[in-house]
C-alpha positions as CSV (number, residue, x, y, z in Angstrom):
1,X,0.0,0.0,0.0
2,X,1.3,3.5,-0.9
3,X,2.4,5.4,2.2
4,X,0.1,8.3,3.2
5,X,1.6,11.8,2.8
6,X,0.9,14.4,5.5
7,X,-1.6,17.1,4.4
8,X,-0.4,20.6,3.5
9,X,-1.8,22.9,6.2
10,X,-0.1,26.0,5.0
11,X,-3.3,27.6,3.5
12,X,-6.5,28.5,5.3
13,X,-9.5,26.2,4.6
14,X,-11.9,29.2,4.1
15,X,-11.4,32.7,2.8
16,X,-14.2,35.2,2.6
17,X,-14.3,37.5,-0.5
18,X,-12.3,40.7,0.0
19,X,-14.6,43.7,0.5
20,X,-13.2,47.1,1.7
21,X,-16.7,48.5,2.6
22,X,-18.3,47.2,4.5
23,X,-15.2,45.7,6.1
24,X,-15.3,42.4,8.0
25,X,-16.9,42.9,11.4
26,X,-15.0,42.8,14.6
27,X,-16.6,44.0,17.9
28,X,-20.1,43.1,16.7
29,X,-19.0,39.5,16.8
30,X,-18.5,39.7,20.5
31,X,-16.1,37.0,21.8
32,X,-16.2,35.3,18.4
33,X,-14.0,38.0,16.9
34,X,-11.0,36.3,18.6
35,X,-11.6,33.1,16.7
36,X,-11.1,34.6,13.2
37,X,-8.2,33.0,11.5
38,X,-6.7,29.5,11.2
39,X,-5.9,27.2,14.1
40,X,-3.6,24.1,14.0
41,X,-1.6,21.8,16.3
42,X,1.7,23.5,17.0
43,X,4.4,22.9,19.7
44,X,3.5,24.8,22.9
45,X,6.1,27.0,24.6
46,X,9.5,25.3,24.4
47,X,8.2,21.8,25.1
48,X,8.3,20.3,21.7
49,X,4.9,18.9,22.4
50,X,1.6,19.9,20.8
51,X,2.4,19.6,17.1
52,X,1.0,17.0,14.6
53,X,3.3,14.2,15.9
54,X,2.7,14.8,19.6
55,X,-0.7,16.7,19.9
56,X,-2.5,17.4,23.1
57,X,-5.6,15.7,21.8
58,X,-7.7,12.5,22.0
59,X,-10.7,10.9,20.4
60,X,-12.9,8.3,22.1
61,X,-15.0,6.7,19.4
62,X,-17.2,3.6,19.6
63,X,-18.1,1.7,16.5
64,X,-21.2,-0.6,16.1
65,X,-20.6,-4.3,15.4
66,X,-23.1,-7.1,14.5
67,X,-23.8,-8.0,18.1
68,X,-21.5,-5.7,20.2
69,X,-19.2,-2.8,19.7
70,X,-15.5,-1.9,19.3
71,X,-13.4,1.1,20.1
72,X,-11.4,3.2,17.6
73,X,-9.5,5.6,19.9
74,X,-6.5,7.8,18.9
75,X,-4.8,11.1,19.1
76,X,-5.2,13.5,16.1
77,X,-4.3,16.8,14.7
78,X,-6.4,19.3,12.7
79,X,-6.8,22.5,10.8
80,X,-9.7,24.8,11.7
81,X,-10.4,28.1,10.0
82,X,-13.0,30.7,11.0
83,X,-14.0,33.5,8.7
84,X,-16.3,36.5,9.3
85,X,-18.9,37.4,6.7
86,X,-19.1,41.1,5.6
87,X,-22.5,41.7,7.0
88,X,-25.1,40.2,9.3
89,X,-28.1,37.8,9.1
90,X,-31.0,39.8,10.8
91,X,-34.1,37.8,11.8
92,X,-37.1,40.2,11.8
93,X,-39.9,39.5,14.1
94,X,-42.3,42.3,13.3
95,X,-41.5,44.6,16.3
96,X,-37.9,43.7,16.8
97,X,-34.9,42.1,15.2
98,X,-32.5,39.4,16.3
99,X,-29.2,39.9,14.6
100,X,-27.0,36.9,13.9
101,X,-23.4,38.1,13.7
102,X,-21.8,35.2,11.9
103,X,-18.6,33.2,11.5
104,X,-18.3,30.4,9.0
105,X,-15.8,27.6,9.7
106,X,-14.2,24.6,8.0
107,X,-12.5,21.8,9.8
108,X,-10.3,18.9,8.7
109,X,-9.0,16.2,11.2
110,X,-6.2,13.7,10.7
111,X,-4.9,10.6,12.5
112,X,-1.7,11.5,14.5
113,X,-0.9,7.8,15.2
114,X,-1.7,4.3,14.4
115,X,-1.8,2.5,11.0
116,X,-3.8,5.3,9.4
117,X,-1.5,8.1,10.5
118,X,-1.9,11.3,8.4
119,X,-5.1,10.1,6.8
120,X,-8.3,12.2,7.0
121,X,-10.6,11.0,9.8
122,X,-13.1,13.8,10.0
123,X,-14.4,16.8,8.0
124,X,-17.0,19.3,9.1
125,X,-18.3,22.8,8.3
126,X,-20.8,25.2,9.8
127,X,-21.3,28.5,11.4
128,X,-21.0,30.2,14.8
129,X,-23.6,32.9,15.6
130,X,-23.3,35.7,18.2
131,X,-26.9,36.9,18.7
132,X,-27.6,40.5,19.5
133,X,-31.0,42.4,19.9
134,X,-32.1,45.4,18.0
135,X,-35.2,47.4,17.1
136,X,-36.7,46.6,13.7
137,X,-35.8,48.8,10.7
138,X,-38.7,50.7,9.1
139,X,-39.4,49.3,5.6
140,X,-37.1,47.1,3.6
141,X,-34.0,49.3,4.0
142,X,-34.6,51.3,7.2
143,X,-36.0,54.3,5.2
144,X,-39.6,53.4,5.1
145,X,-40.9,53.7,1.5
146,X,-38.3,56.3,0.6
147,X,-35.3,55.5,-1.6
148,X,-31.9,54.8,-0.2
149,X,-30.6,53.4,3.1
150,X,-31.7,54.6,6.5
151,X,-31.7,53.8,10.2
152,X,-35.4,54.6,11.0
153,X,-37.2,51.9,13.1
154,X,-40.7,50.7,13.3
155,X,-42.9,52.8,15.7
156,X,-43.0,51.2,19.1
157,X,-40.3,48.7,18.1
158,X,-38.8,46.8,21.0
159,X,-35.5,44.9,20.9
160,X,-36.3,41.2,21.7
161,X,-34.7,39.2,24.5
162,X,-33.5,35.6,24.2
163,X,-32.2,32.9,26.5
164,X,-29.1,32.1,24.6
165,X,-26.7,34.3,22.7
166,X,-24.2,31.8,21.2
167,X,-25.3,29.3,18.5
168,X,-23.4,26.6,16.7
169,X,-24.8,25.2,13.4
170,X,-22.8,22.3,11.9
171,X,-23.0,19.7,9.1
172,X,-21.1,16.4,9.2
173,X,-20.8,14.2,6.1
174,X,-22.0,11.2,7.9
175,X,-25.5,12.6,7.3
176,X,-25.9,14.6,10.5
177,X,-27.0,18.2,11.0
178,X,-26.8,19.8,14.4
179,X,-28.1,23.1,15.9
180,X,-26.9,23.8,19.5
181,X,-27.2,26.9,21.7
182,X,-25.5,28.3,24.8
183,X,-23.6,31.1,26.5
184,X,-20.1,32.5,27.0
185,X,-18.3,33.8,30.1
186,X,-14.9,35.3,30.8
187,X,-12.3,34.3,33.4
188,X,-8.8,35.0,34.6
189,X,-5.9,32.6,35.2
190,X,-5.9,29.0,34.1
191,X,-9.4,27.5,33.3
192,X,-10.6,24.6,35.3
193,X,-11.2,21.8,32.9
194,X,-13.1,19.0,34.6
195,X,-11.7,15.5,34.9
196,X,-14.1,13.0,33.3
197,X,-15.2,9.9,35.2
198,X,-16.5,6.5,34.2
199,X,-20.0,7.9,34.3
200,X,-19.0,10.3,31.5
201,X,-17.2,7.9,29.2
202,X,-18.8,4.4,29.6
203,X,-21.8,3.2,27.6
204,X,-25.2,3.0,29.3
205,X,-27.6,0.1,28.8
206,X,-25.2,-2.6,27.7
207,X,-26.9,-6.0,27.5
208,X,-25.9,-8.7,30.0
209,X,-22.6,-10.4,29.0
210,X,-21.1,-7.5,27.1
211,X,-18.4,-5.8,29.1
212,X,-16.5,-2.5,29.1
213,X,-13.1,-4.2,29.4
214,X,-12.1,-2.6,26.0
215,X,-11.9,0.8,27.7
216,X,-9.1,-0.3,30.1
217,X,-7.2,-2.7,27.8
218,X,-4.5,-1.4,25.4
219,X,-5.1,-2.5,21.8
220,X,-4.9,-1.3,18.3
221,X,-8.3,0.3,18.9
222,X,-7.4,1.7,22.3
223,X,-3.8,3.0,22.1
224,X,-4.0,5.0,25.3
225,X,-6.3,3.6,28.0
226,X,-5.5,6.4,30.4
227,X,-6.8,9.0,28.0
228,X,-9.8,6.8,27.2
229,X,-10.8,6.9,30.9
230,X,-10.3,10.7,30.9
231,X,-10.3,12.3,27.4
232,X,-9.9,15.7,29.0
233,X,-6.5,14.8,30.4
234,X,-4.6,16.0,27.3
235,X,-6.2,19.4,27.8
236,X,-4.9,19.7,31.3
237,X,-1.5,18.4,30.2
238,X,-1.4,21.2,27.7
239,X,-2.3,23.8,30.4
240,X,0.7,22.7,32.5
241,X,3.0,23.4,29.5
242,X,1.3,26.6,28.3
243,X,-0.9,28.2,31.1
244,X,-3.0,31.2,30.0
245,X,-3.6,34.3,32.1
246,X,-7.2,34.8,31.0
247,X,-9.8,32.9,28.9
248,X,-13.3,33.0,27.4
249,X,-15.4,29.9,27.8
250,X,-18.0,29.3,25.1
251,X,-20.5,26.4,25.5
252,X,-23.4,25.0,23.5
253,X,-25.6,22.0,24.0
254,X,-28.5,20.7,21.8
255,X,-30.3,20.0,25.1
256,X,-30.8,23.8,25.6
257,X,-33.0,24.2,22.5
258,X,-34.8,20.9,22.5
259,X,-34.2,20.7,18.8
260,X,-33.3,17.1,17.9
261,X,-30.2,16.3,15.9
262,X,-31.1,15.3,12.3
263,X,-29.7,12.0,11.1
264,X,-30.1,10.2,7.7
265,X,-32.0,6.9,7.8
266,X,-29.0,4.6,8.0
267,X,-27.5,6.5,11.0
268,X,-30.9,6.5,12.7
269,X,-30.9,2.7,12.6
270,X,-27.2,2.0,13.5
271,X,-25.5,5.0,15.2
272,X,-28.0,7.8,15.8
273,X,-26.6,11.0,17.2
274,X,-29.1,12.1,19.9
275,X,-27.2,14.9,21.6
276,X,-24.3,17.3,21.0
277,X,-22.3,19.5,23.4
278,X,-19.0,21.3,23.2
279,X,-17.0,23.6,25.4
280,X,-14.4,26.0,23.9
281,X,-11.7,27.7,26.0
282,X,-10.3,30.6,24.1
283,X,-7.1,31.6,25.9
284,X,-4.7,34.5,26.2
285,X,-1.2,33.7,27.3
286,X,-0.1,37.3,28.1
287,X,-3.3,38.6,29.7
288,X,-4.2,40.9,26.8
289,X,-7.0,40.5,24.3
290,X,-4.6,38.5,22.1
291,X,-6.2,35.1,22.3
292,X,-3.8,32.6,20.6
293,X,-4.6,29.3,22.2
294,X,-7.8,27.3,21.7
295,X,-8.9,24.2,23.5
296,X,-12.2,22.2,23.3
297,X,-13.9,19.2,24.7
298,X,-16.8,17.9,22.5
299,X,-19.3,15.2,23.5
300,X,-21.5,13.5,20.9
301,X,-24.0,11.1,22.3
302,X,-24.6,8.1,20.0
303,X,-27.4,5.5,20.3
304,X,-26.2,2.1,19.0
305,X,-28.6,-1.0,19.0
306,X,-27.0,-4.1,20.5
307,X,-28.9,-7.4,21.0
308,X,-32.2,-5.6,20.7
309,X,-31.3,-2.9,23.3
310,X,-30.5,0.7,22.6
311,X,-27.1,1.5,24.1
312,X,-26.0,5.1,24.7
313,X,-22.3,5.8,23.9
314,X,-20.3,9.0,24.5
315,X,-18.1,9.9,21.6
316,X,-15.6,12.5,23.0
317,X,-13.0,14.5,21.2
318,X,-10.5,17.0,22.8
319,X,-7.7,19.1,21.3
320,X,-5.4,22.1,22.0
321,X,-4.5,24.4,19.1
322,X,-2.6,27.6,18.4
323,X,-3.6,30.4,16.0
324,X,-1.4,30.7,13.0
325,X,0.5,33.9,12.7
């Protein structure tokens, strides 16, 4: 078999068309403005760790079998590009407007170890929305029925309020579409990234006679059992090498909106995604607003039928990246 060549990650995955006026937004994106650019696995500090060969990452991934399951766990590296559109996506409600300030993103993920090293393992695209509230413009262009642009608003217009101000929309080429909502918050010092327990990583509802010994046994499908039992451990290892002085935590969860994940028919039958949640830690190493380190912990809940029972499996991925200069 021909040896796999590493991907060329020198170019961004996504470039918005150049437009001088209106320029790409910044402050209207809220915390999302700090994500704009391309993020990759790079060595942290002077450790020599964190690059494509030794990333601070892990993937815990169950796979359905005829009458059981197997694991396909590994470390990985990736390229992730965020790009701001030159405008907004206003949702008009009659008396008020919800403004979606938008980033689009593209993601490519590659095996960092194992027999498939450097092969693509995951691809994804989507958008992140920072929602703000505004009064509704008068007429189609804010100038009533008069020609030209304006900033007049509908009489008695009231800016709406909403429970969540951070939205993630994503499309995965397994036939899954996801819409999740949440919040963001700021903090100082090193963030506290929780250690995951067996309740967080082991399947629920396994039929009698099917064990979870795979999770603690080293094998070709479980190269690092310690990380399998706590997929967040690589994140905390990275923080020891490269501790930030402040951070922004952005979190979304499909459970907040009550909108189910959409799956194609085959996935509904064999590996249905029923819930999605992710936490991003956007980190500044010098305490300024220069956020150059990005960590995340993502949890995808999969429902896999085994011996007539529906078993719930956590599929968890974690990574630490650096913004390209």
